[in-house]
py3Dmol code that shows the C-alpha trace and the ligand (Angstrom):
import py3Dmol

protein = """\
ATOM      1  CA  MET A   1     -23.213   2.155  23.607  1.00  0.00           C
ATOM      2  CA  ARG A   2     -26.284   0.841  21.823  1.00  0.00           C
ATOM      3  CA  LEU A   3     -25.901  -0.134  18.172  1.00  0.00           C
ATOM      4  CA  GLU A   4     -29.555  -0.708  17.010  1.00  0.00           C
ATOM      5  CA  GLY A   5     -30.011  -0.360  13.282  1.00  0.00           C
ATOM      6  CA  LYS A   6     -26.353  -0.720  12.500  1.00  0.00           C
ATOM      7  CA  VAL A   7     -24.872  -3.672  10.468  1.00  0.00           C
ATOM      8  CA  ALA A   8     -21.569  -5.124  11.352  1.00  0.00           C
ATOM      9  CA  ILE A   9     -19.327  -7.595   9.358  1.00  0.00           C
ATOM     10  CA  VAL A  10     -17.088  -9.582  11.825  1.00  0.00           C
ATOM     11  CA  THR A  11     -14.264 -11.823  10.127  1.00  0.00           C
ATOM     12  CA  GLY A  12     -12.637 -14.719  12.059  1.00  0.00           C
ATOM     13  CA  CYS A  13     -15.483 -15.307  14.409  1.00  0.00           C
ATOM     14  CA  ALA A  14     -16.482 -18.951  14.148  1.00  0.00           C
ATOM     15  CA  ARG A  15     -14.408 -20.496  16.819  1.00  0.00           C
ATOM     16  CA  GLU A  16     -15.490 -21.345  20.446  1.00  0.00           C
ATOM     17  CA  ARG A  17     -13.865 -19.061  22.828  1.00  0.00           C
ATOM     18  CA  GLY A  18     -12.373 -16.898  19.888  1.00  0.00           C
ATOM     19  CA  ILE A  19     -12.113 -13.148  20.266  1.00  0.00           C
ATOM     20  CA  GLY A  20     -14.247 -12.742  16.995  1.00  0.00           C
ATOM     21  CA  ARG A  21     -17.130 -14.662  18.311  1.00  0.00           C
ATOM     22  CA  ALA A  22     -17.050 -12.542  21.492  1.00  0.00           C
ATOM     23  CA  ILE A  23     -16.996  -9.446  19.303  1.00  0.00           C
ATOM     24  CA  ALA A  24     -19.781 -10.673  17.170  1.00  0.00           C
ATOM     25  CA  MET A  25     -22.025 -11.614  20.255  1.00  0.00           C
ATOM     26  CA  ARG A  26     -21.209  -8.250  21.862  1.00  0.00           C
ATOM     27  CA  LEU A  27     -22.143  -6.007  18.974  1.00  0.00           C
ATOM     28  CA  ALA A  28     -25.267  -8.093  18.596  1.00  0.00           C
ATOM     29  CA  SER A  29     -26.106  -7.812  22.185  1.00  0.00           C
ATOM     30  CA  GLU A  30     -25.726  -3.994  21.726  1.00  0.00           C
ATOM     31  CA  GLY A  31     -28.326  -4.246  18.776  1.00  0.00           C
ATOM     32  CA  ALA A  32     -26.399  -4.534  15.526  1.00  0.00           C
ATOM     33  CA  ASP A  33     -27.196  -7.060  12.858  1.00  0.00           C
ATOM     34  CA  ILE A  34     -24.164  -9.245  11.882  1.00  0.00           C
ATOM     35  CA  LEU A  35     -22.584 -10.828   9.011  1.00  0.00           C
ATOM     36  CA  ALA A  36     -20.427 -13.447  10.530  1.00  0.00           C
ATOM     37  CA  ALA A  37     -17.567 -14.555   8.335  1.00  0.00           C
ATOM     38  CA  ASP A  38     -14.866 -17.203   8.578  1.00  0.00           C
ATOM     39  CA  TYR A  39     -12.411 -19.304   6.422  1.00  0.00           C
ATOM     40  CA  CYS A  40     -14.452 -22.579   6.946  1.00  0.00           C
ATOM     41  CA  ARG A  41     -11.946 -24.970   5.300  1.00  0.00           C
ATOM     42  CA  SER A  42      -8.396 -26.344   6.233  1.00  0.00           C
ATOM     43  CA  ILE A  43      -5.089 -26.157   4.666  1.00  0.00           C
ATOM     44  CA  PRO A  44      -3.696 -29.670   3.843  1.00  0.00           C
ATOM     45  CA  GLU A  45      -0.001 -28.516   3.815  1.00  0.00           C
ATOM     46  CA  TYR A  46      -0.521 -27.261   7.412  1.00  0.00           C
ATOM     47  CA  PRO A  47      -2.661 -29.774   9.317  1.00  0.00           C
ATOM     48  CA  ASP A  48      -1.526 -28.244  12.520  1.00  0.00           C
ATOM     49  CA  ALA A  49      -3.156 -24.852  11.741  1.00  0.00           C
ATOM     50  CA  LYS A  50      -6.951 -25.042  12.947  1.00  0.00           C
ATOM     51  CA  PHE A  51      -9.433 -22.759  11.267  1.00  0.00           C
ATOM     52  CA  GLY A  52     -13.224 -21.850  12.049  1.00  0.00           C
ATOM     53  CA  GLN A  53     -15.700 -24.208  10.228  1.00  0.00           C
ATOM     54  CA  MET A  54     -18.987 -23.662   8.586  1.00  0.00           C
ATOM     55  CA  ALA A  55     -20.992 -25.577  11.340  1.00  0.00           C
ATOM     56  CA  GLU A  56     -19.346 -23.301  14.010  1.00  0.00           C
ATOM     57  CA  LEU A  57     -19.926 -20.179  12.029  1.00  0.00           C
ATOM     58  CA  GLU A  58     -23.705 -21.134  11.504  1.00  0.00           C
ATOM     59  CA  GLY A  59     -23.831 -21.704  15.283  1.00  0.00           C
ATOM     60  CA  VAL A  60     -22.685 -18.198  15.796  1.00  0.00           C
ATOM     61  CA  ALA A  61     -25.292 -16.755  13.439  1.00  0.00           C
ATOM     62  CA  SER A  62     -27.968 -18.765  15.010  1.00  0.00           C
ATOM     63  CA  GLU A  63     -26.972 -17.651  18.489  1.00  0.00           C
ATOM     64  CA  ILE A  64     -27.188 -13.987  17.245  1.00  0.00           C
ATOM     65  CA  ARG A  65     -30.622 -14.698  15.840  1.00  0.00           C
ATOM     66  CA  LYS A  66     -31.723 -15.835  19.168  1.00  0.00           C
ATOM     67  CA  LEU A  67     -30.918 -12.486  20.461  1.00  0.00           C
ATOM     68  CA  GLY A  68     -33.540 -11.006  18.213  1.00  0.00           C
ATOM     69  CA  ARG A  69     -30.992  -9.795  15.643  1.00  0.00           C
ATOM     70  CA  ARG A  70     -30.525 -10.496  11.925  1.00  0.00           C
ATOM     71  CA  SER A  71     -27.414 -12.624  10.969  1.00  0.00           C
ATOM     72  CA  ILE A  72     -25.923 -14.412   8.172  1.00  0.00           C
ATOM     73  CA  ALA A  73     -22.935 -16.913   8.018  1.00  0.00           C
ATOM     74  CA  VAL A  74     -20.542 -16.350   5.050  1.00  0.00           C
ATOM     75  CA  LYS A  75     -17.455 -18.414   4.046  1.00  0.00           C
ATOM     76  CA  VAL A  76     -14.726 -16.268   3.144  1.00  0.00           C
ATOM     77  CA  ASP A  77     -10.907 -16.450   2.673  1.00  0.00           C
ATOM     78  CA  VAL A  78      -9.970 -12.855   3.545  1.00  0.00           C
ATOM     79  CA  THR A  79      -6.749 -13.324   1.350  1.00  0.00           C
ATOM     80  CA  ASP A  80      -8.916 -13.882  -1.808  1.00  0.00           C
ATOM     81  CA  GLU A  81     -10.072 -10.617  -3.224  1.00  0.00           C
ATOM     82  CA  ALA A  82     -13.050 -12.118  -5.268  1.00  0.00           C
ATOM     83  CA  GLU A  83     -14.302 -13.903  -1.999  1.00  0.00           C
ATOM     84  CA  VAL A  84     -13.968 -10.686  -0.101  1.00  0.00           C
ATOM     85  CA  ALA A  85     -15.803  -8.646  -2.590  1.00  0.00           C
ATOM     86  CA  THR A  86     -18.411 -11.431  -2.699  1.00  0.00           C
ATOM     87  CA  MET A  87     -18.750 -11.113   1.185  1.00  0.00           C
ATOM     88  CA  ALA A  88     -19.123  -7.286   1.006  1.00  0.00           C
ATOM     89  CA  ASP A  89     -21.867  -7.570  -1.739  1.00  0.00           C
ATOM     90  CA  ALA A  90     -23.655 -10.330   0.602  1.00  0.00           C
ATOM     91  CA  ALA A  91     -23.907  -7.674   3.412  1.00  0.00           C
ATOM     92  CA  MET A  92     -25.422  -5.228   1.078  1.00  0.00           C
ATOM     93  CA  LYS A  93     -28.040  -7.826  -0.523  1.00  0.00           C
ATOM     94  CA  GLU A  94     -29.056  -9.190   2.997  1.00  0.00           C
ATOM     95  CA  PHE A  95     -28.870  -5.994   5.060  1.00  0.00           C
ATOM     96  CA  GLY A  96     -28.961  -3.083   2.570  1.00  0.00           C
ATOM     97  CA  ARG A  97     -26.064  -1.358   4.525  1.00  0.00           C
ATOM     98  CA  VAL A  98     -22.895  -1.747   6.384  1.00  0.00           C
ATOM     99  CA  ASP A  99     -21.683   0.343   9.144  1.00  0.00           C
ATOM    100  CA  ILE A 100     -18.899  -1.533  11.168  1.00  0.00           C
ATOM    101  CA  LEU A 101     -16.093  -3.789   9.891  1.00  0.00           C
ATOM    102  CA  CYS A 102     -14.267  -5.658  12.395  1.00  0.00           C
ATOM    103  CA  ASN A 103     -11.127  -7.260  10.697  1.00  0.00           C
ATOM    104  CA  ASN A 104     -10.596 -10.048  13.264  1.00  0.00           C
ATOM    105  CA  ALA A 105      -9.428 -12.911  11.067  1.00  0.00           C
ATOM    106  CA  GLY A 106      -5.716 -13.808  11.897  1.00  0.00           C
ATOM    107  CA  GLY A 107      -3.421 -16.203  13.180  1.00  0.00           C
ATOM    108  CA  GLY A 108      -0.620 -17.992  11.310  1.00  0.00           C
ATOM    109  CA  VAL A 109       0.870 -21.226   9.877  1.00  0.00           C
ATOM    110  CA  GLY A 110       4.412 -22.610  10.092  1.00  0.00           C
ATOM    111  CA  GLY A 111       6.429 -20.351  12.420  1.00  0.00           C
ATOM    112  CA  GLY A 112       9.785 -21.068  14.162  1.00  0.00           C
ATOM    113  CA  PRO A 113      13.049 -19.231  13.850  1.00  0.00           C
ATOM    114  CA  VAL A 114      13.113 -16.973  10.963  1.00  0.00           C
ATOM    115  CA  ILE A 115      16.326 -18.746   9.519  1.00  0.00           C
ATOM    116  CA  GLN A 116      14.213 -21.968   9.202  1.00  0.00           C
ATOM    117  CA  GLN A 117      10.862 -20.380   7.971  1.00  0.00           C
ATOM    118  CA  THR A 118       9.477 -21.240   4.635  1.00  0.00           C
ATOM    119  CA  LEU A 119       8.621 -18.464   2.063  1.00  0.00           C
ATOM    120  CA  ASP A 120       5.229 -20.128   1.707  1.00  0.00           C
ATOM    121  CA  SER A 121       4.420 -19.877   5.652  1.00  0.00           C
ATOM    122  CA  TRP A 122       5.811 -16.281   5.693  1.00  0.00           C
ATOM    123  CA  ASN A 123       3.378 -15.457   2.773  1.00  0.00           C
ATOM    124  CA  ARG A 124       0.455 -17.229   4.061  1.00  0.00           C
ATOM    125  CA  THR A 125       0.920 -15.621   7.663  1.00  0.00           C
ATOM    126  CA  VAL A 126       1.300 -12.171   6.228  1.00  0.00           C
ATOM    127  CA  GLY A 127      -1.714 -12.893   3.898  1.00  0.00           C
ATOM    128  CA  ILE A 128      -4.148 -13.942   6.696  1.00  0.00           C
ATOM    129  CA  ASN A 129      -3.272 -10.988   9.077  1.00  0.00           C
ATOM    130  CA  LEU A 130      -2.170  -8.036   6.908  1.00  0.00           C
ATOM    131  CA  THR A 131      -3.410  -8.633   3.236  1.00  0.00           C
ATOM    132  CA  GLY A 132      -6.682  -9.851   4.516  1.00  0.00           C
ATOM    133  CA  THR A 133      -7.253  -6.712   6.643  1.00  0.00           C
ATOM    134  CA  PHE A 134      -6.212  -4.606   3.531  1.00  0.00           C
ATOM    135  CA  LEU A 135      -8.649  -6.501   1.237  1.00  0.00           C
ATOM    136  CA  CYS A 136     -11.731  -6.243   3.411  1.00  0.00           C
ATOM    137  CA  ALA A 137     -11.059  -2.635   4.123  1.00  0.00           C
ATOM    138  CA  LYS A 138     -10.738  -1.917   0.353  1.00  0.00           C
ATOM    139  CA  HIS A 139     -13.999  -3.769  -0.467  1.00  0.00           C
ATOM    140  CA  VAL A 140     -16.216  -2.902   2.558  1.00  0.00           C
ATOM    141  CA  ALA A 141     -15.091   0.776   3.186  1.00  0.00           C
ATOM    142  CA  PRO A 142     -16.869   1.886  -0.208  1.00  0.00           C
ATOM    143  CA  LYS A 143     -20.023   0.321   1.145  1.00  0.00           C
ATOM    144  CA  ILE A 144     -19.828   2.182   4.365  1.00  0.00           C
ATOM    145  CA  ILE A 145     -19.007   5.350   2.332  1.00  0.00           C
ATOM    146  CA  ALA A 146     -21.963   4.854   0.110  1.00  0.00           C
ATOM    147  CA  GLY A 147     -24.343   4.984   3.016  1.00  0.00           C
ATOM    148  CA  GLY A 148     -23.162   8.533   3.816  1.00  0.00           C
ATOM    149  CA  ARG A 149     -23.606   7.974   7.559  1.00  0.00           C
ATOM    150  CA  GLY A 150     -19.906   7.371   8.478  1.00  0.00           C
ATOM    151  CA  GLY A 151     -18.886   4.017  10.144  1.00  0.00           C
ATOM    152  CA  ARG A 152     -16.229   2.417  11.999  1.00  0.00           C
ATOM    153  CA  ILE A 153     -13.322  -0.137  11.268  1.00  0.00           C
ATOM    154  CA  VAL A 154     -11.693  -1.922  14.110  1.00  0.00           C
ATOM    155  CA  ASN A 155      -8.752  -4.183  13.343  1.00  0.00           C
ATOM    156  CA  THR A 156      -7.530  -6.995  15.622  1.00  0.00           C
ATOM    157  CA  ALA A 157      -3.749  -6.452  15.791  1.00  0.00           C
ATOM    158  CA  SER A 158      -1.872  -7.672  18.757  1.00  0.00           C
ATOM    159  CA  ILE A 159       0.928  -6.510  21.270  1.00  0.00           C
ATOM    160  CA  ALA A 160       3.091  -8.567  18.889  1.00  0.00           C
ATOM    161  CA  GLY A 161       2.368  -5.735  16.580  1.00  0.00           C
ATOM    162  CA  LYS A 162       4.261  -3.451  18.941  1.00  0.00           C
ATOM    163  CA  ARG A 163       7.234  -5.656  20.043  1.00  0.00           C
ATOM    164  CA  GLY A 164       9.176  -8.498  18.598  1.00  0.00           C
ATOM    165  CA  SER A 165       7.937 -12.065  18.990  1.00  0.00           C
ATOM    166  CA  PRO A 166      10.489 -14.820  18.657  1.00  0.00           C
ATOM    167  CA  MET A 167       9.338 -17.997  16.570  1.00  0.00           C
ATOM    168  CA  MET A 168       6.629 -15.945  15.269  1.00  0.00           C
ATOM    169  CA  ALA A 169       8.382 -13.113  13.158  1.00  0.00           C
ATOM    170  CA  ALA A 170       5.803 -13.445  10.179  1.00  0.00           C
ATOM    171  CA  TYR A 171       3.050 -12.900  12.541  1.00  0.00           C
ATOM    172  CA  SER A 172       4.734 -10.035  14.501  1.00  0.00           C
ATOM    173  CA  ALA A 173       5.630  -8.388  11.288  1.00  0.00           C
ATOM    174  CA  ALA A 174       2.157  -8.604  10.034  1.00  0.00           C
ATOM    175  CA  LYS A 175       0.635  -7.272  12.963  1.00  0.00           C
ATOM    176  CA  HIS A 176       3.035  -4.303  13.018  1.00  0.00           C
ATOM    177  CA  GLY A 177       1.692  -3.798   9.402  1.00  0.00           C
ATOM    178  CA  VAL A 178      -1.802  -3.873  10.507  1.00  0.00           C
ATOM    179  CA  ILE A 179      -1.040  -1.135  12.948  1.00  0.00           C
ATOM    180  CA  GLY A 180       0.468   0.911   9.963  1.00  0.00           C
ATOM    181  CA  LEU A 181      -2.539   0.155   7.669  1.00  0.00           C
ATOM    182  CA  THR A 182      -4.736   1.245  10.530  1.00  0.00           C
ATOM    183  CA  ARG A 183      -3.119   4.649  10.836  1.00  0.00           C
ATOM    184  CA  SER A 184      -2.978   5.272   6.973  1.00  0.00           C
ATOM    185  CA  LEU A 185      -6.598   4.292   6.619  1.00  0.00           C
ATOM    186  CA  ALA A 186      -7.728   6.616   9.535  1.00  0.00           C
ATOM    187  CA  LEU A 187      -6.047   9.549   7.397  1.00  0.00           C
ATOM    188  CA  GLU A 188      -7.884   8.449   4.257  1.00  0.00           C
ATOM    189  CA  LEU A 189     -11.331   7.729   5.642  1.00  0.00           C
ATOM    190  CA  GLY A 190     -11.736  10.582   8.242  1.00  0.00           C
ATOM    191  CA  ALA A 191     -13.154  12.687   5.559  1.00  0.00           C
ATOM    192  CA  PHE A 192     -16.073  10.167   5.267  1.00  0.00           C
ATOM    193  CA  LYS A 193     -16.719  10.071   9.153  1.00  0.00           C
ATOM    194  CA  ILE A 194     -15.169   6.608   9.422  1.00  0.00           C
ATOM    195  CA  THR A 195     -12.888   5.996  12.300  1.00  0.00           C
ATOM    196  CA  VAL A 196     -10.368   3.268  11.877  1.00  0.00           C
ATOM    197  CA  ASN A 197      -8.678   1.896  15.071  1.00  0.00           C
ATOM    198  CA  ALA A 198      -6.607  -1.297  16.079  1.00  0.00           C
ATOM    199  CA  VAL A 199      -7.019  -3.233  19.208  1.00  0.00           C
ATOM    200  CA  CYS A 200      -3.785  -5.060  20.588  1.00  0.00           C
ATOM    201  CA  PRO A 201      -4.657  -7.869  22.748  1.00  0.00           C
ATOM    202  CA  GLY A 202      -2.171  -9.862  24.817  1.00  0.00           C
ATOM    203  CA  PHE A 203      -2.431 -13.380  25.911  1.00  0.00           C
ATOM    204  CA  VAL A 204      -6.141 -14.207  25.255  1.00  0.00           C
ATOM    205  CA  GLU A 205      -7.178 -17.823  26.179  1.00  0.00           C
ATOM    206  CA  THR A 206      -8.419 -18.954  22.786  1.00  0.00           C
ATOM    207  CA  GLN A 207      -7.979 -21.998  20.660  1.00  0.00           C
ATOM    208  CA  LEU A 208      -5.283 -19.969  18.775  1.00  0.00           C
ATOM    209  CA  LEU A 209      -3.376 -19.477  21.961  1.00  0.00           C
ATOM    210  CA  GLU A 210      -3.578 -23.253  22.620  1.00  0.00           C
ATOM    211  CA  GLY A 211      -1.296 -23.771  19.370  1.00  0.00           C
ATOM    212  CA  LEU A 212       1.302 -21.209  20.794  1.00  0.00           C
ATOM    213  CA  ILE A 213       1.100 -22.966  24.213  1.00  0.00           C
ATOM    214  CA  ASN A 214       1.809 -26.336  22.444  1.00  0.00           C
ATOM    215  CA  MET A 215       4.714 -24.695  20.504  1.00  0.00           C
ATOM    216  CA  ILE A 216       6.402 -23.155  23.555  1.00  0.00           C
ATOM    217  CA  GLY A 217       5.629 -26.294  25.541  1.00  0.00           C
ATOM    218  CA  SER A 218       7.371 -28.764  23.225  1.00  0.00           C
ATOM    219  CA  THR A 219      10.349 -26.309  22.543  1.00  0.00           C
ATOM    220  CA  GLY A 220      10.958 -25.605  26.362  1.00  0.00           C
ATOM    221  CA  ASN A 221       9.758 -28.979  27.663  1.00  0.00           C
ATOM    222  CA  LEU A 222       7.024 -27.294  29.748  1.00  0.00           C
ATOM    223  CA  ASN A 223       3.431 -28.473  30.407  1.00  0.00           C
ATOM    224  CA  ARG A 224       0.395 -26.367  29.486  1.00  0.00           C
ATOM    225  CA  GLU A 225       0.021 -25.023  33.046  1.00  0.00           C
ATOM    226  CA  GLN A 226       3.716 -24.050  33.178  1.00  0.00           C
ATOM    227  CA  VAL A 227       3.498 -22.166  29.902  1.00  0.00           C
ATOM    228  CA  LEU A 228       0.315 -20.451  30.900  1.00  0.00           C
ATOM    229  CA  GLU A 229       2.177 -19.301  34.098  1.00  0.00           C
ATOM    230  CA  THR A 230       4.893 -17.822  32.043  1.00  0.00           C
ATOM    231  CA  PHE A 231       2.342 -15.595  30.369  1.00  0.00           C
ATOM    232  CA  VAL A 232       0.318 -14.722  33.474  1.00  0.00           C
ATOM    233  CA  ARG A 233       3.690 -13.562  35.139  1.00  0.00           C
ATOM    234  CA  GLN A 234       4.027 -11.128  32.485  1.00  0.00           C
ATOM    235  CA  VAL A 235       0.552  -9.656  33.137  1.00  0.00           C
ATOM    236  CA  PRO A 236       0.170  -7.120  35.913  1.00  0.00           C
ATOM    237  CA  MET A 237      -3.466  -7.738  36.186  1.00  0.00           C
ATOM    238  CA  GLY A 238      -2.684 -11.405  37.279  1.00  0.00           C
ATOM    239  CA  ARG A 239      -4.862 -13.324  34.862  1.00  0.00           C
ATOM    240  CA  ILE A 240      -5.164 -14.490  31.386  1.00  0.00           C
ATOM    241  CA  GLU A 241      -7.197 -12.435  28.949  1.00  0.00           C
ATOM    242  CA  THR A 242     -10.669 -13.315  27.728  1.00  0.00           C
ATOM    243  CA  GLY A 243     -12.304 -12.574  24.322  1.00  0.00           C
ATOM    244  CA  GLU A 244     -14.786 -10.480  26.213  1.00  0.00           C
ATOM    245  CA  ASP A 245     -12.021  -8.299  27.451  1.00  0.00           C
ATOM    246  CA  VAL A 246     -11.220  -7.309  23.886  1.00  0.00           C
ATOM    247  CA  ALA A 247     -14.896  -7.057  22.793  1.00  0.00           C
ATOM    248  CA  ASN A 248     -15.669  -4.639  25.508  1.00  0.00           C
ATOM    249  CA  VAL A 249     -13.349  -2.303  23.978  1.00  0.00           C
ATOM    250  CA  VAL A 250     -14.395  -3.130  20.279  1.00  0.00           C
ATOM    251  CA  ALA A 251     -17.878  -2.297  21.287  1.00  0.00           C
ATOM    252  CA  PHE A 252     -16.815   1.099  22.562  1.00  0.00           C
ATOM    253  CA  LEU A 253     -14.760   1.943  19.365  1.00  0.00           C
ATOM    254  CA  ALA A 254     -17.875   0.783  17.323  1.00  0.00           C
ATOM    255  CA  SER A 255     -20.271   3.060  19.228  1.00  0.00           C
ATOM    256  CA  GLU A 256     -21.071   6.659  18.987  1.00  0.00           C
ATOM    257  CA  ASP A 257     -18.981   7.071  22.307  1.00  0.00           C
ATOM    258  CA  GLY A 258     -15.865   6.201  20.269  1.00  0.00           C
ATOM    259  CA  GLY A 259     -16.525   8.700  17.406  1.00  0.00           C
ATOM    260  CA  TYR A 260     -13.776  11.070  17.915  1.00  0.00           C
ATOM    261  CA  MET A 261     -10.973   8.407  18.344  1.00  0.00           C
ATOM    262  CA  THR A 262      -9.364   7.369  15.131  1.00  0.00           C
ATOM    263  CA  GLY A 263      -5.879   6.081  14.094  1.00  0.00           C
ATOM    264  CA  GLN A 264      -5.044   4.399  17.428  1.00  0.00           C
ATOM    265  CA  ALA A 265      -3.839   1.195  18.347  1.00  0.00           C
ATOM    266  CA  LEU A 266      -5.141   0.472  21.897  1.00  0.00           C
ATOM    267  CA  ASN A 267      -3.405  -2.100  24.121  1.00  0.00           C
ATOM    268  CA  ILE A 268      -5.802  -4.396  25.836  1.00  0.00           C
ATOM    269  CA  CYS A 269      -3.308  -6.720  27.491  1.00  0.00           C
ATOM    270  CA  GLY A 270      -3.772  -6.347  31.389  1.00  0.00           C
ATOM    271  CA  GLY A 271      -0.902  -4.059  31.546  1.00  0.00           C
ATOM    272  CA  VAL A 272       1.725  -6.095  29.799  1.00  0.00           C
ATOM    273  CA  GLU A 273       4.590  -3.466  28.945  1.00  0.00           C
ATOM    274  CA  VAL A 274       4.596  -2.577  25.292  1.00  0.00           C
ATOM    275  CA  HIS A 275       5.365   0.724  23.705  1.00  0.00           C
TER     276      HIS A 275
END
"""
ligand_1 = """\
44
NAD
P -9.220 -17.830 16.614
O -8.429 -19.001 15.990
O -10.525 -18.148 17.433
O -9.549 -16.658 15.625
C -9.026 -16.489 14.375
C -10.042 -16.803 13.285
O -9.386 -16.169 11.959
C -10.230 -18.299 13.139
O -11.676 -18.399 13.138
C -9.799 -18.631 11.631
O -10.744 -19.601 11.116
C -9.981 -17.135 11.049
N -9.075 -17.047 9.802
C -7.936 -17.460 9.637
N -7.363 -17.321 8.388
C -8.496 -16.922 7.739
C -8.781 -16.506 6.350
N -7.679 -16.525 5.382
N -10.042 -16.127 5.952
C -11.057 -15.931 6.867
N -10.807 -16.323 8.295
C -9.603 -16.697 8.696
O -8.225 -17.225 17.495
P -8.225 -15.732 18.310
O -7.139 -15.890 19.446
O -9.743 -15.455 18.661
O -7.700 -14.671 17.228
C -8.416 -13.572 16.720
C -7.682 -12.597 16.343
O -6.886 -12.003 17.536
C -6.565 -12.670 15.434
O -6.449 -11.668 14.523
C -5.252 -13.048 16.282
O -4.179 -12.634 15.638
C -5.556 -11.878 17.233
N -4.935 -11.996 18.656
C -4.994 -13.085 19.372
C -4.340 -13.318 20.613
C -4.368 -14.535 21.469
O -3.723 -14.529 22.462
N -5.258 -15.373 21.328
C -3.368 -12.250 20.949
C -3.475 -11.126 20.250
C -4.075 -10.961 18.898
"""
view = py3Dmol.view(width=600, height=400)
view.addModel(protein, "pdb")
view.setStyle({"model": 0}, {"cartoon": {"style": "trace"}})
view.addModel(ligand_1, "xyz")
view.setStyle({"model": 1}, {"stick": {}})
view.zoomTo()
view.show()
């Protein structure tokens, strides 16, 4: 599964225990150079929503350099087209090529029942998960195409992209959209030998999940352990998921071994039932 000589852009990879960080570290350990990207700011209107910050992102790039790979940290808002274009240019300037794009930035703001959700929180959540994936593909795919060597796009969707999620309708709708975008892009980019797939994690023990645990806990009057137990009860493999569980599959999709698989949305969820 070695990725020597390849260059990967991984969005949303700053946070400790995050899926993106696990993906960036795994691709680097397979030999890829990495442009590590994250939001690196906060949204004052949504103080509860937590985002990766620049110091954490620099830490990821520095850990990757310790593995002997090249890496730069780039601040980007994936919902801002100009910033995304600048990120794609930064990869070309630093590395001279791009082979792999991991659209992992995601999450949400607001939430709660649809009948109470504000249009602003809906738009921002769809923006982070779906529009961001579109913009990064729009600006990075031409760089991969220009290399003429083919490449890989791996989008982080969710099992919430395959089933309804009460209190998280915008997130669920956006992740369903990510899967639709993945399938459409796969049809468009096959001619350039670029595969496009989505991974659909289940309950991954990251800081993002902590936010969900708090929300469910306060609504249902449950403590953290009780909420975690309700998650684990749905998982035939009997444990909560790690970022590495997801990164293992992303590494396969990014490799030569994954070269004839495209347009798929793979469940990596310990057997949680989804269709
Ligand atoms: P995380 O919070 O560690 O990662 C999400 C990252 O996206 C953060 O670093 C955040 O700063 C970044 N981000 C958010 N908005 C951004 C923007 N506008 N521009 C750039 N970056 C932005 O949480 P995670 O659980 O590791 O989530 C990673 C991905 O996995 C997300 O797409 C999430 O939806 C998905 N996912 C998570 C779970 C889970 O249980 N944790 C399950 C299924 C899918």
